[in-house]
Each structure stands twice: as structure tokens, then as C-alpha cells.
VEXZA-364186 format. One record per residue (C-alpha): residue number from 0; residue in three letters; x, y, z. Coordinates in steps of 0.05 Angstrom, whole numbers, m for minus. Layout:
// residues N
(node NUM,"ALA",(X,Y,Z)) ...
END
This chain:
// residues 232
(node 0,"UNK",(1184,1773,1640)) (node 1,"UNK",(1157,1826,1662)) (node 2,"UNK",(1204,1885,1711)) (node 3,"UNK",(1173,1939,1750)) (node 4,"UNK",(1171,2000,1717)) (node 5,"UNK",(1144,1986,1649)) (node 6,"UNK",(1192,1935,1619)) (node 7,"UNK",(1173,1869,1588)) (node 8,"UNK",(1202,1818,1550)) (node 9,"UNK",(1172,1756,1525)) (node 10,"UNK",(1209,1699,1480)) (node 11,"UNK",(1175,1646,1463)) (node 12,"UNK",(1187,1580,1409)) (node 13,"UNK",(1244,1537,1394)) (node 14,"UNK",(1301,1605,1414)) (node 15,"UNK",(1281,1589,1485)) (node 16,"UNK",(1314,1512,1494)) (node 17,"UNK",(1370,1528,1437)) (node 18,"UNK",(1393,1588,1487)) (node 19,"UNK",(1388,1545,1549)) (node 20,"UNK",(1432,1490,1510)) (node 21,"UNK",(1486,1548,1503)) (node 22,"UNK",(1491,1568,1567)) (node 23,"UNK",(1495,1486,1599)) (node 24,"UNK",(1544,1474,1538)) (node 25,"UNK",(1585,1538,1571)) (node 26,"UNK",(1578,1514,1642)) (node 27,"UNK",(1601,1451,1626)) (node 28,"UNK",(1656,1482,1588)) (node 29,"UNK",(1682,1513,1658)) (node 30,"UNK",(1675,1445,1696)) (node 31,"UNK",(1718,1410,1633)) (node 32,"UNK",(1768,1468,1638)) (node 33,"UNK",(1779,1446,1717)) (node 34,"UNK",(1777,1377,1702)) (node 35,"UNK",(1826,1389,1652)) (node 36,"UNK",(1876,1428,1696)) (node 37,"UNK",(1872,1388,1760)) (node 38,"UNK",(1942,1362,1750)) (node 39,"UNK",(1971,1422,1734)) (node 40,"UNK",(2025,1457,1785)) (node 41,"UNK",(1985,1522,1804)) (node 42,"UNK",(1923,1521,1771)) (node 43,"UNK",(1864,1553,1815)) (node 44,"UNK",(1797,1518,1804)) (node 45,"UNK",(1740,1573,1761)) (node 46,"UNK",(1669,1580,1793)) (node 47,"UNK",(1619,1594,1743)) (node 48,"UNK",(1577,1663,1764)) (node 49,"UNK",(1502,1658,1738)) (node 50,"UNK",(1467,1721,1729)) (node 51,"UNK",(1392,1722,1753)) (node 52,"UNK",(1376,1740,1677)) (node 53,"UNK",(1418,1686,1644)) (node 54,"UNK",(1358,1656,1621)) (node 55,"UNK",(1342,1717,1571)) (node 56,"UNK",(1426,1738,1567)) (node 57,"UNK",(1441,1669,1544)) (node 58,"UNK",(1517,1660,1558)) (node 59,"UNK",(1525,1733,1564)) (node 60,"UNK",(1504,1725,1636)) (node 61,"UNK",(1554,1678,1659)) (node 62,"UNK",(1624,1696,1676)) (node 63,"UNK",(1681,1665,1715)) (node 64,"UNK",(1714,1682,1786)) (node 65,"UNK",(1779,1646,1813)) (node 66,"UNK",(1773,1599,1873)) (node 67,"UNK",(1839,1622,1910)) (node 68,"UNK",(1839,1568,1971)) (node 69,"UNK",(1899,1529,1976)) (node 70,"UNK",(1912,1467,1930)) (node 71,"UNK",(1945,1404,1943)) (node 72,"UNK",(2021,1409,1961)) (node 73,"UNK",(2072,1360,1941)) (node 74,"UNK",(2139,1346,1961)) (node 75,"UNK",(2196,1347,1901)) (node 76,"UNK",(2264,1357,1941)) (node 77,"UNK",(2281,1411,1885)) (node 78,"UNK",(2312,1472,1915)) (node 79,"UNK",(2279,1518,1867)) (node 80,"UNK",(2213,1485,1870)) (node 81,"UNK",(2168,1543,1921)) (node 82,"UNK",(2093,1534,1945)) (node 83,"UNK",(2055,1577,1979)) (node 84,"UNK",(2019,1549,2036)) (node 85,"UNK",(1970,1605,2039)) (node 86,"UNK",(1925,1655,1998)) (node 87,"UNK",(1980,1698,1938)) (node 88,"UNK",(2019,1694,1885)) (node 89,"UNK",(2087,1704,1858)) (node 90,"UNK",(2109,1770,1824)) (node 91,"UNK",(2138,1755,1752)) (node 92,"UNK",(2159,1797,1697)) (node 93,"UNK",(2162,1785,1612)) (node 94,"UNK",(2155,1815,1553)) (node 95,"UNK",(2079,1831,1572)) (node 96,"UNK",(2095,1861,1642)) (node 97,"UNK",(2086,1839,1713)) (node 98,"UNK",(2043,1775,1722)) (node 99,"UNK",(2021,1733,1782)) (node 100,"UNK",(2018,1666,1788)) (node 101,"UNK",(2031,1610,1838)) (node 102,"UNK",(2068,1562,1797)) (node 103,"UNK",(2134,1562,1839)) (node 104,"UNK",(2184,1520,1792)) (node 105,"UNK",(2235,1567,1784)) (node 106,"UNK",(2304,1558,1759)) (node 107,"UNK",(2378,1593,1756)) (node 108,"UNK",(2405,1609,1690)) (node 109,"UNK",(2479,1620,1683)) (node 110,"UNK",(2482,1692,1706)) (node 111,"UNK",(2442,1675,1769)) (node 112,"UNK",(2385,1699,1754)) (node 113,"UNK",(2318,1670,1781)) (node 114,"UNK",(2269,1652,1730)) (node 115,"UNK",(2205,1613,1713)) (node 116,"UNK",(2212,1555,1672)) (node 117,"UNK",(2180,1595,1607)) (node 118,"UNK",(2248,1649,1624)) (node 119,"UNK",(2202,1698,1663)) (node 120,"UNK",(2240,1738,1716)) (node 121,"UNK",(2221,1730,1782)) (node 122,"UNK",(2217,1789,1822)) (node 123,"UNK",(2230,1810,1891)) (node 124,"UNK",(2180,1843,1946)) (node 125,"UNK",(2209,1908,1914)) (node 126,"UNK",(2189,1901,1849)) (node 127,"UNK",(2263,1882,1824)) (node 128,"UNK",(2288,1821,1782)) (node 129,"UNK",(2321,1769,1835)) (node 130,"UNK",(2388,1762,1815)) (node 131,"UNK",(2443,1716,1859)) (node 132,"UNK",(2515,1751,1858)) (node 133,"UNK",(2533,1686,1875)) (node 134,"UNK",(2519,1624,1826)) (node 135,"UNK",(2521,1559,1870)) (node 136,"UNK",(2549,1487,1837)) (node 137,"UNK",(2498,1447,1880)) (node 138,"UNK",(2425,1482,1888)) (node 139,"UNK",(2417,1458,1953)) (node 140,"UNK",(2461,1518,1973)) (node 141,"UNK",(2402,1569,1968)) (node 142,"UNK",(2360,1568,2026)) (node 143,"UNK",(2290,1599,2013)) (node 144,"UNK",(2258,1619,2090)) (node 145,"UNK",(2182,1610,2099)) (node 146,"UNK",(2180,1697,2089)) (node 147,"UNK",(2202,1686,2024)) (node 148,"UNK",(2281,1712,2046)) (node 149,"UNK",(2329,1674,1995)) (node 150,"UNK",(2403,1665,2014)) (node 151,"UNK",(2460,1628,1981)) (node 152,"UNK",(2525,1595,2012)) (node 153,"UNK",(2590,1627,2000)) (node 154,"UNK",(2635,1584,1990)) (node 155,"UNK",(2694,1636,2009)) (node 156,"UNK",(2656,1668,2075)) (node 157,"UNK",(2629,1599,2096)) (node 158,"UNK",(2564,1635,2108)) (node 159,"UNK",(2497,1643,2079)) (node 160,"UNK",(2481,1711,2046)) (node 161,"UNK",(2418,1740,2034)) (node 162,"UNK",(2398,1758,1964)) (node 163,"UNK",(2329,1781,1961)) (node 164,"UNK",(2261,1768,1991)) (node 165,"UNK",(2216,1736,1934)) (node 166,"UNK",(2153,1781,1926)) (node 167,"UNK",(2087,1751,1952)) (node 168,"UNK",(2024,1796,1930)) (node 169,"UNK",(1947,1777,1935)) (node 170,"UNK",(1905,1788,1878)) (node 171,"UNK",(1902,1867,1882)) (node 172,"UNK",(1980,1871,1881)) (node 173,"UNK",(1990,1880,1952)) (node 174,"UNK",(2050,1853,1993)) (node 175,"UNK",(2029,1788,2033)) (node 176,"UNK",(2072,1797,2095)) (node 177,"UNK",(2064,1717,2123)) (node 178,"UNK",(2075,1681,2050)) (node 179,"UNK",(2091,1617,2081)) (node 180,"UNK",(2137,1605,2030)) (node 181,"UNK",(2149,1516,2029)) (node 182,"UNK",(2220,1507,1998)) (node 183,"UNK",(2233,1438,1958)) (node 184,"UNK",(2148,1430,1942)) (node 185,"UNK",(2095,1445,1886)) (node 186,"UNK",(2031,1463,1894)) (node 187,"UNK",(1971,1427,1843)) (node 188,"UNK",(1906,1451,1834)) (node 189,"UNK",(1853,1460,1889)) (node 190,"UNK",(1806,1429,1846)) (node 191,"UNK",(1767,1364,1878)) (node 192,"UNK",(1747,1324,1818)) (node 193,"UNK",(1680,1287,1845)) (node 194,"UNK",(1654,1348,1863)) (node 195,"UNK",(1663,1376,1791)) (node 196,"UNK",(1629,1316,1769)) (node 197,"UNK",(1575,1310,1809)) (node 198,"UNK",(1559,1386,1788)) (node 199,"UNK",(1560,1362,1717)) (node 200,"UNK",(1507,1315,1723)) (node 201,"UNK",(1450,1376,1731)) (node 202,"UNK",(1470,1405,1677)) (node 203,"UNK",(1480,1354,1634)) (node 204,"UNK",(1412,1332,1654)) (node 205,"UNK",(1379,1391,1639)) (node 206,"UNK",(1418,1395,1568)) (node 207,"UNK",(1380,1325,1550)) (node 208,"UNK",(1318,1359,1571)) (node 209,"UNK",(1327,1423,1533)) (node 210,"UNK",(1349,1378,1473)) (node 211,"UNK",(1288,1340,1472)) (node 212,"UNK",(1244,1401,1479)) (node 213,"UNK",(1283,1425,1410)) (node 214,"UNK",(1274,1364,1372)) (node 215,"UNK",(1194,1361,1393)) (node 216,"UNK",(1186,1434,1371)) (node 217,"UNK",(1229,1430,1307)) (node 218,"UNK",(1190,1361,1296)) (node 219,"UNK",(1120,1400,1297)) (node 220,"UNK",(1152,1460,1263)) (node 221,"UNK",(1168,1413,1209)) (node 222,"UNK",(1108,1386,1209)) (node 223,"UNK",(1071,1454,1204)) (node 224,"UNK",(1121,1470,1155)) (node 225,"UNK",(1099,1406,1103)) (node 226,"UNK",(1026,1423,1115)) (node 227,"UNK",(1033,1498,1090)) (node 228,"UNK",(1071,1468,1030)) (node 229,"UNK",(1012,1412,1012)) (node 230,"UNK",(950,1463,1015)) (node 231,"UNK",(998,1514,967)) 
END
């Protein structure tokens, strides 16, 4: 390779197919990660970003980006299962700070705190942990609107009383004004299995081609070493 400006880079020999196989293994790993995440709630497909200089940088020339398209939404009928029918993330908080997730499977503790399945606190659009002032005996008494407004039915007043609006933000942390929260639904991954397998096929073929080149070069190198050894 020669770059205008006087920089030259030449690399020959057995390292070229070896580096190519490492790159292709990394790419296959990304596709395998997507395949494994196919049935995971809230999983978002990872896409490989390949640099123009990956041939020379190897795996250091590969990065990942997140495909933020909405995934498959299925009904669960659990009042605390929430799905977002638009781009965005729920805000949750644990000992490691504030995190973003599309996994909207929530629960209530005995004190009325709205939590994730791993006990992280669910935040409102004001950035405050959501706590219900009434812990209902029936979760169906909790209503969540498309806007994310959470209300609970008060038996004493026979009315729905608002609690808080569930915080939904974009990847930069800005509030999503129309989150389209769906109560009683969960969002599965946005991975299309057939696309993952189709995209893996040329990577596998390239890997096998580079493997054959590597084996041929390795055999030739071994012959040279043996010949040098026999003449000494």
C-alpha cells in the first residue's frame, strides 16, 4: 500500500492470510452474537463497521454499531411488561449508575418501587426512581398510557391516580416526547436470522480461501526449512 504523502507500507508472506482469518473470525463472532440474541428481550442487532484499512490493521480496524430499529413485539398480558413501539430506551439505575435498556419487563417490590427483573430502579422522565404510593393487590389496577404515564387505581377514592411518567430517552439521553409505550407487551430482538446466515456465507468462504493460502504458504515454508537443513 502507498499513501500519498510518502508513507509506504508493504507486507508479504504468511502474515497476510493469517490476519485476514482473524478479521473474518471477528466478523463471524458479531453475527454469532446476533444469532444468540435472537430470542432475547430488548436485544438490538450489532453491525460490523469495517475500516478501509482493516486489511492492514487487522481486528483493530473493526468496530460495532447498534441497529436501533424496533424489534418484534409480542403480547404477554402482564401489566408490568412494557414495549416501546418507537426508537428509545427506558432509564434504569443501579449501583453502577444510570443505564439504558429496551427490556421493559418490570416488577413491584413490597414498598411499591418499580424495578427491573435484576432489581434496578426504573426512573421517571424527571430522573427520579418511580415509587407507587399504593401497592395494589392486583397488577391490573396499574394503567400505563402510550405517553408512559403510570397510574394506579385507588380503592378508597375509586379513581385512577397518576404516579409518574416512565422516562424514555434516545441514545443521547434526550427525552422522547412520544414513546408509544405498550402495556402488556414485550419487545424481542430486531435480528432477522435469515439475513445473519446469508451475510455469514461470504465471510466463511473468504475464511476458507485464506486458510488454504495459509496452509500452502506454511507447507512451502516448511519445505524451504527442510532443504536448508539438508544442505547444512
